mmCIF file as gemmi writes it, N, C-alpha and C atoms, coordinates in Angstrom:
data_model
loop_
_atom_site.group_PDB
_atom_site.id
_atom_site.type_symbol
_atom_site.label_atom_id
_atom_site.label_alt_id
_atom_site.label_comp_id
_atom_site.label_asym_id
_atom_site.label_entity_id
_atom_site.label_seq_id
_atom_site.pdbx_PDB_ins_code
_atom_site.Cartn_x
_atom_site.Cartn_y
_atom_site.Cartn_z
_atom_site.occupancy
_atom_site.B_iso_or_equiv
_atom_site.pdbx_formal_charge
_atom_site.auth_seq_id
_atom_site.auth_asym_id
_atom_site.pdbx_PDB_model_num
ATOM 1 N N . MET Axp A 1 ? -21.084 71.522 -18.966 1 0 ? 1 A 1
ATOM 2 C CA . MET Axp A 1 ? -21.65 71.226 -20.268 1 0 ? 1 A 1
ATOM 3 C C . MET Axp A 1 ? -20.603 71.453 -21.34 1 0 ? 1 A 1
ATOM 4 N N . CYS Axp A 2 ? -20.633 70.621 -22.337 1 0 ? 2 A 1
ATOM 5 C CA . CYS Axp A 2 ? -19.707 70.743 -23.455 1 0 ? 2 A 1
ATOM 6 C C . CYS Axp A 2 ? -20.133 71.902 -24.355 1 0 ? 2 A 1
ATOM 7 N N . TRP Axp A 3 ? -19.216 72.34 -25.207 1 0 ? 3 A 1
ATOM 8 C CA . TRP Axp A 3 ? -19.448 73.502 -26.056 1 0 ? 3 A 1
ATOM 9 C C . TRP Axp A 3 ? -19.526 73.099 -27.517 1 0 ? 3 A 1
ATOM 10 N N . GLU Axp A 4 ? -20.337 73.844 -28.282 1 0 ? 4 A 1
ATOM 11 C CA . GLU Axp A 4 ? -20.411 73.696 -29.735 1 0 ? 4 A 1
ATOM 12 C C . GLU Axp A 4 ? -20.367 75.09 -30.342 1 0 ? 4 A 1
ATOM 13 N N . GLU Axp A 5 ? -19.506 75.276 -31.331 1 0 ? 5 A 1
ATOM 14 C CA . GLU Axp A 5 ? -19.341 76.61 -31.921 1 0 ? 5 A 1
ATOM 15 C C . GLU Axp A 5 ? -20.438 76.897 -32.938 1 0 ? 5 A 1
ATOM 16 N N . CYS Axp A 6 ? -21.04 78.085 -32.81 1 0 ? 6 A 1
ATOM 17 C CA . CYS Axp A 6 ? -22.013 78.54 -33.79 1 0 ? 6 A 1
ATOM 18 C C . CYS Axp A 6 ? -21.581 79.913 -34.3 1 0 ? 6 A 1
ATOM 19 N N . CYS Axp A 7 ? -21.831 80.166 -35.554 1 0 ? 7 A 1
ATOM 20 C CA . CYS Axp A 7 ? -21.437 81.419 -36.194 1 0 ? 7 A 1
ATOM 21 C C . CYS Axp A 7 ? -22.69 82.188 -36.58 1 0 ? 7 A 1
ATOM 22 N N . GLY Axp A 8 ? -22.649 83.502 -36.397 1 0 ? 8 A 1
ATOM 23 C CA . GLY Axp A 8 ? -23.833 84.282 -36.723 1 0 ? 8 A 1
ATOM 24 C C . GLY Axp A 8 ? -23.613 85.772 -36.654 1 0 ? 8 A 1
ATOM 25 N N . ASN Axp A 9 ? -24.719 86.51 -36.655 1 0 ? 9 A 1
ATOM 26 C CA . ASN Axp A 9 ? -24.72 87.964 -36.652 1 0 ? 9 A 1
ATOM 27 C C . ASN Axp A 9 ? -25.125 88.493 -35.29 1 0 ? 9 A 1
ATOM 28 N N . GLN Axp A 10 ? -24.353 89.44 -34.777 1 0 ? 10 A 1
ATOM 29 C CA . GLN Axp A 10 ? -24.692 90.119 -33.523 1 0 ? 10 A 1
ATOM 30 C C . GLN Axp A 10 ? -25.335 91.451 -33.883 1 0 ? 10 A 1
ATOM 31 N N . HIS Axp A 11 ? -26.531 91.688 -33.353 1 0 ? 11 A 1
ATOM 32 C CA . HIS Axp A 11 ? -27.252 92.932 -33.615 1 0 ? 11 A 1
ATOM 33 C C . HIS Axp A 11 ? -27.065 93.875 -32.443 1 0 ? 11 A 1
ATOM 34 N N . ARG Axp A 12 ? -26.692 95.108 -32.725 1 0 ? 12 A 1
ATOM 35 C CA . ARG Axp A 12 ? -26.491 96.086 -31.671 1 0 ? 12 A 1
ATOM 36 C C . ARG Axp A 12 ? -27.751 96.896 -31.407 1 0 ? 12 A 1
ATOM 37 N N . GLY Axp A 13 ? -28.696 96.892 -32.331 1 0 ? 13 A 1
ATOM 38 C CA . GLY Axp A 13 ? -29.963 97.599 -32.118 1 0 ? 13 A 1
ATOM 39 C C . GLY Axp A 13 ? -30.864 96.862 -31.138 1 0 ? 13 A 1
ATOM 40 N N . CYS Axp A 14 ? -30.584 95.613 -30.909 1 0 ? 14 A 1
ATOM 41 C CA . CYS Axp A 14 ? -31.277 94.776 -29.929 1 0 ? 14 A 1
ATOM 42 C C . CYS Axp A 14 ? -30.22 93.786 -29.404 1 0 ? 14 A 1
ATOM 43 N N . PRO Axp A 15 ? -30.479 93.09 -28.33 1 0 ? 15 A 1
ATOM 44 C CA . PRO Axp A 15 ? -29.435 92.216 -27.78 1 0 ? 15 A 1
ATOM 45 C C . PRO Axp A 15 ? -29.378 90.817 -28.394 1 0 ? 15 A 1
ATOM 46 N N . HIS Axp A 16 ? -29.826 90.652 -29.619 1 0 ? 16 A 1
ATOM 47 C CA . HIS Axp A 16 ? -29.939 89.309 -30.186 1 0 ? 16 A 1
ATOM 48 C C . HIS Axp A 16 ? -28.742 88.897 -31.021 1 0 ? 16 A 1
ATOM 49 N N . PHE Axp A 17 ? -28.434 87.614 -30.927 1 0 ? 17 A 1
ATOM 50 C CA . PHE Axp A 17 ? -27.436 86.954 -31.754 1 0 ? 17 A 1
ATOM 51 C C . PHE Axp A 17 ? -28.195 85.981 -32.639 1 0 ? 17 A 1
ATOM 52 N N . VAL Axp A 18 ? -28.114 86.166 -33.946 1 0 ? 18 A 1
ATOM 53 C CA . VAL Axp A 18 ? -28.848 85.321 -34.895 1 0 ? 18 A 1
ATOM 54 C C . VAL Axp A 18 ? -27.88 84.301 -35.483 1 0 ? 18 A 1
ATOM 55 N N . ILE Axp A 19 ? -28.135 83.019 -35.198 1 0 ? 19 A 1
ATOM 56 C CA . ILE Axp A 19 ? -27.25 81.935 -35.656 1 0 ? 19 A 1
ATOM 57 C C . ILE Axp A 19 ? -27.468 81.69 -37.144 1 0 ? 19 A 1
ATOM 58 N N . LEU Axp A 20 ? -26.367 81.66 -37.881 1 0 ? 20 A 1
ATOM 59 C CA . LEU Axp A 20 ? -26.424 81.342 -39.305 1 0 ? 20 A 1
ATOM 60 C C . LEU Axp A 20 ? -26.116 79.866 -39.55 1 0 ? 20 A 1
ATOM 61 N N . TYR Axp A 21 ? -25.101 79.336 -38.843 1 0 ? 21 A 1
ATOM 62 C CA . TYR Axp A 21 ? -24.753 77.925 -39.001 1 0 ? 21 A 1
ATOM 63 C C . TYR Axp A 21 ? -23.881 77.473 -37.832 1 0 ? 21 A 1
ATOM 64 N N . TYR Axp A 22 ? -23.778 76.167 -37.661 1 0 ? 22 A 1
ATOM 65 C CA . TYR Axp A 22 ? -22.886 75.558 -36.679 1 0 ? 22 A 1
ATOM 66 C C . TYR Axp A 22 ? -21.639 75.086 -37.415 1 0 ? 22 A 1
ATOM 67 N N . SER Axp A 23 ? -20.477 75.408 -36.884 1 0 ? 23 A 1
ATOM 68 C CA . SER Axp A 23 ? -19.223 75.102 -37.576 1 0 ? 23 A 1
ATOM 69 C C . SER Axp A 23 ? -18.817 73.634 -37.459 1 0 ? 23 A 1
ATOM 70 N N . GLY Axp A 24 ? -19.323 72.931 -36.465 1 0 ? 24 A 1
ATOM 71 C CA . GLY Axp A 24 ? -18.943 71.549 -36.243 1 0 ? 24 A 1
ATOM 72 C C . GLY Axp A 24 ? -17.857 71.398 -35.192 1 0 ? 24 A 1
ATOM 73 N N . GLU Axp A 25 ? -17.277 72.515 -34.751 1 0 ? 25 A 1
ATOM 74 C CA . GLU Axp A 25 ? -16.265 72.479 -33.687 1 0 ? 25 A 1
ATOM 75 C C . GLU Axp A 25 ? -16.947 72.189 -32.358 1 0 ? 25 A 1
ATOM 76 N N . LYS Axp A 26 ? -16.41 71.226 -31.615 1 0 ? 26 A 1
ATOM 77 C CA . LYS Axp A 26 ? -16.966 70.873 -30.309 1 0 ? 26 A 1
ATOM 78 C C . LYS Axp A 26 ? -15.834 70.742 -29.305 1 0 ? 26 A 1
ATOM 79 N N . TRP Axp A 27 ? -16.103 71.158 -28.062 1 0 ? 27 A 1
ATOM 80 C CA . TRP Axp A 27 ? -15.118 71.076 -26.994 1 0 ? 27 A 1
ATOM 81 C C . TRP Axp A 27 ? -15.7 70.259 -25.853 1 0 ? 27 A 1
ATOM 82 N N . ASP Axp A 28 ? -14.886 69.369 -25.325 1 0 ? 28 A 1
ATOM 83 C CA . ASP Axp A 28 ? -15.283 68.517 -24.209 1 0 ? 28 A 1
ATOM 84 C C . ASP Axp A 28 ? -15.003 69.256 -22.908 1 0 ? 28 A 1
ATOM 85 N N . CYS Axp A 29 ? -15.997 69.301 -22.014 1 0 ? 29 A 1
ATOM 86 C CA . CYS Axp A 29 ? -15.822 69.996 -20.739 1 0 ? 29 A 1
ATOM 87 C C . CYS Axp A 29 ? -15.08 69.147 -19.712 1 0 ? 29 A 1
ATOM 88 N N . GLY Axp A 30 ? -15.045 67.837 -19.905 1 0 ? 30 A 1
ATOM 89 C CA . GLY Axp A 30 ? -14.342 66.956 -18.987 1 0 ? 30 A 1
ATOM 90 C C . GLY Axp A 30 ? -15.068 66.715 -17.677 1 0 ? 30 A 1
ATOM 91 N N . SER Axp A 31 ? -16.338 67.087 -17.611 1 0 ? 31 A 1
ATOM 92 C CA . SER Axp A 31 ? -17.11 66.932 -16.384 1 0 ? 31 A 1
ATOM 93 C C . SER Axp A 31 ? -17.732 65.537 -16.311 1 0 ? 31 A 1
ATOM 94 N N . PRO Axp A 32 ? -17.673 64.882 -15.145 1 0 ? 32 A 1
ATOM 95 C CA . PRO Axp A 32 ? -18.298 63.562 -15.018 1 0 ? 32 A 1
ATOM 96 C C . PRO Axp A 32 ? -19.826 63.634 -14.979 1 0 ? 32 A 1
ATOM 97 N N . THR Axp A 33 ? -20.387 64.813 -14.769 1 0 ? 33 A 1
ATOM 98 C CA . THR Axp A 33 ? -21.846 64.946 -14.72 1 0 ? 33 A 1
ATOM 99 C C . THR Axp A 33 ? -22.428 65.524 -16.005 1 0 ? 33 A 1
ATOM 100 N N . CYS Axp A 34 ? -21.678 65.555 -17.075 1 0 ? 34 A 1
ATOM 101 C CA . CYS Axp A 34 ? -22.152 66.02 -18.38 1 0 ? 34 A 1
ATOM 102 C C . CYS Axp A 34 ? -22.384 64.807 -19.266 1 0 ? 34 A 1
ATOM 103 N N . GLY Axp A 35 ? -23.577 64.669 -19.814 1 0 ? 35 A 1
ATOM 104 C CA . GLY Axp A 35 ? -23.925 63.511 -20.626 1 0 ? 35 A 1
ATOM 105 C C . GLY Axp A 35 ? -23.188 63.423 -21.944 1 0 ? 35 A 1
ATOM 106 N N . LEU Axp A 36 ? -22.57 64.513 -22.408 1 0 ? 36 A 1
ATOM 107 C CA . LEU Axp A 36 ? -21.861 64.518 -23.686 1 0 ? 36 A 1
ATOM 108 C C . LEU Axp A 36 ? -20.351 64.377 -23.532 1 0 ? 36 A 1
ATOM 109 N N . SER Axp A 37 ? -19.85 64.455 -22.321 1 0 ? 37 A 1
ATOM 110 C CA . SER Axp A 37 ? -18.417 64.43 -22.064 1 0 ? 37 A 1
ATOM 111 C C . SER Axp A 37 ? -17.843 63.014 -22.15 1 0 ? 37 A 1
ATOM 112 N N . ALA Axp A 38 ? -16.582 62.929 -22.516 1 0 ? 38 A 1
ATOM 113 C CA . ALA Axp A 38 ? -15.893 61.633 -22.542 1 0 ? 38 A 1
ATOM 114 C C . ALA Axp A 38 ? -15.688 61.113 -21.12 1 0 ? 38 A 1
ATOM 115 N N . ALA Axp A 39 ? -15.722 61.992 -20.127 1 0 ? 39 A 1
ATOM 116 C CA . ALA Axp A 39 ? -15.526 61.605 -18.726 1 0 ? 39 A 1
ATOM 117 C C . ALA Axp A 39 ? -16.848 61.309 -18.014 1 0 ? 39 A 1
ATOM 118 N N . HIS Axp A 40 ? -17.929 61.136 -18.749 1 0 ? 40 A 1
ATOM 119 C CA . HIS Axp A 40 ? -19.25 60.9 -18.165 1 0 ? 40 A 1
ATOM 120 C C . HIS Axp A 40 ? -19.266 59.611 -17.341 1 0 ? 40 A 1
ATOM 121 N N . ILE Axp A 41 ? -19.855 59.66 -16.151 1 0 ? 41 A 1
ATOM 122 C CA . ILE Axp A 41 ? -19.817 58.499 -15.251 1 0 ? 41 A 1
ATOM 123 C C . ILE Axp A 41 ? -20.989 57.538 -15.423 1 0 ? 41 A 1
ATOM 124 N N . HIS Axp A 42 ? -22.066 57.955 -16.052 1 0 ? 42 A 1
ATOM 125 C CA . HIS Axp A 42 ? -23.25 57.09 -16.227 1 0 ? 42 A 1
ATOM 126 C C . HIS Axp A 42 ? -23.371 56.585 -17.664 1 0 ? 42 A 1
ATOM 127 N N . LYS Axp A 43 ? -22.334 56.115 -18.261 1 0 ? 43 A 1
ATOM 128 C CA . LYS Axp A 43 ? -22.356 55.747 -19.68 1 0 ? 43 A 1
ATOM 129 C C . LYS Axp A 43 ? -23.321 54.61 -19.996 1 0 ? 43 A 1
ATOM 130 N N . THR Axp A 44 ? -23.503 53.679 -19.086 1 0 ? 44 A 1
ATOM 131 C CA . THR Axp A 44 ? -24.354 52.526 -19.374 1 0 ? 44 A 1
ATOM 132 C C . THR Axp A 44 ? -25.743 52.633 -18.748 1 0 ? 44 A 1
ATOM 133 N N . SER Axp A 45 ? -26.015 53.68 -18.023 1 0 ? 45 A 1
ATOM 134 C CA . SER Axp A 45 ? -27.307 53.843 -17.356 1 0 ? 45 A 1
ATOM 135 C C . SER Axp A 45 ? -28.39 54.238 -18.353 1 0 ? 45 A 1
ATOM 136 N N . ARG Axp A 46 ? -29.599 53.681 -18.185 1 0 ? 46 A 1
ATOM 137 C CA . ARG Axp A 46 ? -30.707 54.018 -19.072 1 0 ? 46 A 1
ATOM 138 C C . ARG Axp A 46 ? -31.358 55.342 -18.693 1 0 ? 46 A 1
ATOM 139 N N . ASN Axp A 47 ? -31.486 55.616 -17.415 1 0 ? 47 A 1
ATOM 140 C CA . ASN Axp A 47 ? -32.157 56.832 -16.94 1 0 ? 47 A 1
ATOM 141 C C . ASN Axp A 47 ? -31.15 57.797 -16.324 1 0 ? 47 A 1
ATOM 142 N N . CYS Axp A 48 ? -30.238 58.261 -17.11 1 0 ? 48 A 1
ATOM 143 C CA . CYS Axp A 48 ? -29.198 59.179 -16.637 1 0 ? 48 A 1
ATOM 144 C C . CYS Axp A 48 ? -29.771 60.601 -16.567 1 0 ? 48 A 1
ATOM 145 N N . PRO Axp A 49 ? -29.674 61.269 -15.415 1 0 ? 49 A 1
ATOM 146 C CA . PRO Axp A 49 ? -30.224 62.62 -15.285 1 0 ? 49 A 1
ATOM 147 C C . PRO Axp A 49 ? -29.289 63.721 -15.783 1 0 ? 49 A 1
ATOM 148 N N . CYS Axp A 50 ? -28.135 63.375 -16.284 1 0 ? 50 A 1
ATOM 149 C CA . CYS Axp A 50 ? -27.154 64.381 -16.706 1 0 ? 50 A 1
ATOM 150 C C . CYS Axp A 50 ? -27.63 65.109 -17.967 1 0 ? 50 A 1
ATOM 151 N N . PRO Axp A 51 ? -27.356 66.423 -18.079 1 0 ? 51 A 1
ATOM 152 C CA . PRO Axp A 51 ? -27.776 67.179 -19.268 1 0 ? 51 A 1
ATOM 153 C C . PRO Axp A 51 ? -27.033 66.709 -20.516 1 0 ? 51 A 1
ATOM 154 N N . LYS Axp A 52 ? -27.753 66.627 -21.618 1 0 ? 52 A 1
ATOM 155 C CA . LYS Axp A 52 ? -27.182 66.158 -22.885 1 0 ? 52 A 1
ATOM 156 C C . LYS Axp A 52 ? -27.351 67.201 -23.979 1 0 ? 52 A 1
ATOM 157 N N . THR Axp A 53 ? -27.143 68.46 -23.622 1 0 ? 53 A 1
ATOM 158 C CA . THR Axp A 53 ? -27.217 69.542 -24.598 1 0 ? 53 A 1
ATOM 159 C C . THR Axp A 53 ? -25.915 70.323 -24.585 1 0 ? 53 A 1
ATOM 160 N N . TYR Axp A 54 ? -25.553 70.844 -25.746 1 0 ? 54 A 1
ATOM 161 C CA . TYR Axp A 54 ? -24.346 71.654 -25.863 1 0 ? 54 A 1
ATOM 162 C C . TYR Axp A 54 ? -24.64 73.101 -25.488 1 0 ? 54 A 1
ATOM 163 N N . ARG Axp A 55 ? -23.64 73.771 -24.932 1 0 ? 55 A 1
ATOM 164 C CA . ARG Axp A 55 ? -23.692 75.213 -24.762 1 0 ? 55 A 1
ATOM 165 C C . ARG Axp A 55 ? -23.127 75.822 -26.03 1 0 ? 55 A 1
ATOM 166 N N . GLU Axp A 56 ? -23.61 76.993 -26.39 1 0 ? 56 A 1
ATOM 167 C CA . GLU Axp A 56 ? -23.143 77.641 -27.608 1 0 ? 56 A 1
ATOM 168 C C . GLU Axp A 56 ? -21.89 78.463 -27.34 1 0 ? 56 A 1
ATOM 169 N N . ARG Axp A 57 ? -20.924 78.294 -28.179 1 0 ? 57 A 1
ATOM 170 C CA . ARG Axp A 57 ? -19.753 79.168 -28.177 1 0 ? 57 A 1
ATOM 171 C C . ARG Axp A 57 ? -19.898 80.021 -29.428 1 0 ? 57 A 1
ATOM 172 N N . ARG Axp A 58 ? -20.228 81.284 -29.222 1 0 ? 58 A 1
ATOM 173 C CA . ARG Axp A 58 ? -20.617 82.147 -30.336 1 0 ? 58 A 1
ATOM 174 C C . ARG Axp A 58 ? -19.416 82.803 -31.008 1 0 ? 58 A 1
ATOM 175 N N . ARG Axp A 59 ? -19.431 82.751 -32.336 1 0 ? 59 A 1
ATOM 176 C CA . ARG Axp A 59 ? -18.443 83.462 -33.138 1 0 ? 59 A 1
ATOM 177 C C . ARG Axp A 59 ? -19.205 84.492 -33.968 1 0 ? 59 A 1
ATOM 178 N N . VAL Axp A 60 ? -18.894 85.752 -33.745 1 0 ? 60 A 1
ATOM 179 C CA . VAL Axp A 60 ? -19.584 86.842 -34.442 1 0 ? 60 A 1
ATOM 180 C C . VAL Axp A 60 ? -18.949 87.022 -35.81 1 0 ? 60 A 1
ATOM 181 N N . LEU Axp A 61 ? -19.763 86.881 -36.857 1 0 ? 61 A 1
ATOM 182 C CA . LEU Axp A 61 ? -19.294 87.09 -38.221 1 0 ? 61 A 1
ATOM 183 C C . LEU Axp A 61 ? -19.533 88.524 -38.662 1 0 ? 61 A 1
ATOM 184 N N . ASN Axp A 62 ? -20.701 89.064 -38.305 1 0 ? 62 A 1
ATOM 185 C CA . ASN Axp A 62 ? -21.08 90.423 -38.694 1 0 ? 62 A 1
ATOM 186 C C . ASN Axp A 62 ? -21.659 91.149 -37.491 1 0 ? 62 A 1
ATOM 187 N N . LEU Axp A 63 ? -21.247 92.379 -37.296 1 0 ? 63 A 1
ATOM 188 C CA . LEU Axp A 63 ? -21.797 93.225 -36.25 1 0 ? 63 A 1
ATOM 189 C C . LEU Axp A 63 ? -22.732 94.213 -36.937 1 0 ? 63 A 1
ATOM 190 N N . ILE Axp A 64 ? -24.031 94.019 -36.742 1 0 ? 64 A 1
ATOM 191 C CA . ILE Axp A 64 ? -25.043 94.802 -37.441 1 0 ? 64 A 1
ATOM 192 C C . ILE Axp A 64 ? -25.594 95.858 -36.481 1 0 ? 64 A 1
ATOM 193 N N . GLN Axp A 65 ? -25.674 97.108 -36.939 1 0 ? 65 A 1
ATOM 194 C CA . GLN Axp A 65 ? -26.036 98.224 -36.076 1 0 ? 65 A 1
ATOM 195 C C . GLN Axp A 65 ? -27.543 98.355 -35.85 1 0 ? 65 A 1
ATOM 196 N N . GLU Axp A 66 ? -28.354 97.694 -36.61 1 0 ? 66 A 1
ATOM 197 C CA . GLU Axp A 66 ? -29.808 97.815 -36.46 1 0 ? 66 A 1
ATOM 198 C C . GLU Axp A 66 ? -30.407 96.579 -35.806 1 0 ? 66 A 1
ATOM 199 N N . PRO Axp A 67 ? -31.656 96.653 -35.346 1 0 ? 67 A 1
ATOM 200 C CA . PRO Axp A 67 ? -32.3 95.493 -34.712 1 0 ? 67 A 1
ATOM 201 C C . PRO Axp A 67 ? -32.476 94.333 -35.697 1 0 ? 67 A 1
ATOM 202 N N . CYS Axp A 68 ? -32.635 93.132 -35.144 1 0 ? 68 A 1
ATOM 203 C CA . CYS Axp A 68 ? -32.868 91.949 -35.982 1 0 ? 68 A 1
ATOM 204 C C . CYS Axp A 68 ? -34.261 92.005 -36.587 1 0 ? 68 A 1
ATOM 205 N N . ASP Axp A 69 ? -34.54 91.138 -37.54 1 0 ? 69 A 1
ATOM 206 C CA . ASP Axp A 69 ? -35.824 91.143 -38.236 1 0 ? 69 A 1
ATOM 207 C C . ASP Axp A 69 ? -36.996 90.88 -37.296 1 0 ? 69 A 1
ATOM 208 N N . ALA Axp A 70 ? -36.83 89.982 -36.337 1 0 ? 70 A 1
ATOM 209 C CA . ALA Axp A 70 ? -37.914 89.674 -35.395 1 0 ? 70 A 1
ATOM 210 C C . ALA Axp A 70 ? -38.269 90.895 -34.552 1 0 ? 70 A 1
ATOM 211 N N . CYS Axp A 71 ? -37.268 91.653 -34.119 1 0 ? 71 A 1
ATOM 212 C CA . CYS Axp A 71 ? -37.532 92.857 -33.321 1 0 ? 71 A 1
ATOM 213 C C . CYS Axp A 71 ? -38.17 93.952 -34.169 1 0 ? 71 A 1
ATOM 214 N N . LYS Axp A 72 ? -37.763 94.055 -35.426 1 0 ? 72 A 1
ATOM 215 C CA . LYS Axp A 72 ? -38.382 95.038 -36.326 1 0 ? 72 A 1
ATOM 216 C C . LYS Axp A 72 ? -39.858 94.715 -36.537 1 0 ? 72 A 1
ATOM 217 N N . GLU Axp A 73 ? -40.167 93.436 -36.747 1 0 ? 73 A 1
ATOM 218 C CA . GLU Axp A 73 ? -41.559 93.025 -36.942 1 0 ? 73 A 1
ATOM 219 C C . GLU Axp A 73 ? -42.388 93.254 -35.684 1 0 ? 73 A 1
ATOM 220 N N . ALA Axp A 74 ? -41.817 92.985 -34.508 1 0 ? 74 A 1
ATOM 221 C CA . ALA Axp A 74 ? -42.538 93.2 -33.248 1 0 ? 74 A 1
ATOM 222 C C . ALA Axp A 74 ? -42.802 94.679 -33.027 1 0 ? 74 A 1
ATOM 223 N N . ALA Axp A 75 ? -41.835 95.53 -33.351 1 0 ? 75 A 1
ATOM 224 C CA . ALA Axp A 75 ? -42.026 96.975 -33.202 1 0 ? 75 A 1
ATOM 225 C C . ALA Axp A 75 ? -43.095 97.48 -34.158 1 0 ? 75 A 1
ATOM 226 N N . LEU Axp A 76 ? -43.108 96.965 -35.381 1 0 ? 76 A 1
ATOM 227 C CA . LEU Axp A 76 ? -44.122 97.365 -36.35 1 0 ? 76 A 1
ATOM 228 C C . LEU Axp A 76 ? -45.504 96.907 -35.9 1 0 ? 76 A 1
ATOM 229 N N . ALA Axp A 77 ? -45.609 95.694 -35.418 1 0 ? 77 A 1
ATOM 230 C CA . ALA Axp A 77 ? -46.903 95.175 -34.945 1 0 ? 77 A 1
ATOM 231 C C . ALA Axp A 77 ? -47.405 95.989 -33.753 1 0 ? 77 A 1
ATOM 232 N N . ALA Axp A 78 ? -46.513 96.414 -32.882 1 0 ? 78 A 1
ATOM 233 C CA . ALA Axp A 78 ? -46.914 97.225 -31.725 1 0 ? 78 A 1
ATOM 234 C C . ALA Axp A 78 ? -47.406 98.595 -32.175 1 0 ? 78 A 1
ATOM 235 N N . ARG Axp A 79 ? -46.782 99.171 -33.189 1 0 ? 79 A 1
ATOM 236 C CA . ARG Axp A 79 ? -47.224 100.465 -33.715 1 0 ? 79 A 1
ATOM 237 C C . ARG Axp A 79 ? -48.574 100.354 -34.391 1 0 ? 79 A 1
ATOM 238 N N . VAL Axp A 80 ? -48.79 99.266 -35.119 1 0 ? 80 A 1
ATOM 239 C CA . VAL Axp A 80 ? -50.056 99.081 -35.841 1 0 ? 80 A 1
ATOM 240 C C . VAL Axp A 80 ? -51.192 98.869 -34.853 1 0 ? 80 A 1
ATOM 241 N N . ARG Axp A 81 ? -50.96 98.138 -33.765 1 0 ? 81 A 1
ATOM 242 C CA . ARG Axp A 81 ? -52.008 97.866 -32.764 1 0 ? 81 A 1
ATOM 243 C C . ARG Axp A 81 ? -52.444 99.131 -32.035 1 0 ? 81 A 1
ATOM 244 N N . ARG Axp A 82 ? -51.555 100.091 -31.884 1 0 ? 82 A 1
ATOM 245 C CA . ARG Axp A 82 ? -51.891 101.306 -31.144 1 0 ? 82 A 1
ATOM 246 C C . ARG Axp A 82 ? -52.882 102.18 -31.876 1 0 ? 82 A 1
ATOM 247 N N . ARG Axp A 83 ? -53.015 102.064 -33.153 1 0 ? 83 A 1
ATOM 248 C CA . ARG Axp A 83 ? -53.906 102.941 -33.936 1 0 ? 83 A 1
ATOM 249 C C . ARG Axp A 83 ? -55.337 102.636 -33.72 1 0 ? 83 A 1
């Protein structure tokens, strides 16, 4: 699969990477079975089974020591439900 660079925040309080934006940088994997590659073998086929999604190449902009907002909200909701 080909790669696309995304930039975001890595949270150390939870294992999440929160994407802020895509930089536009793309790398070709050169695989004949990748639907996005220049070396793709089924270029004219209508029903090509090859994957046509990019893999993320992550660039960490900020290393944040606390959990992401979604994890904070889930922890709060779990505490509220226990009462």
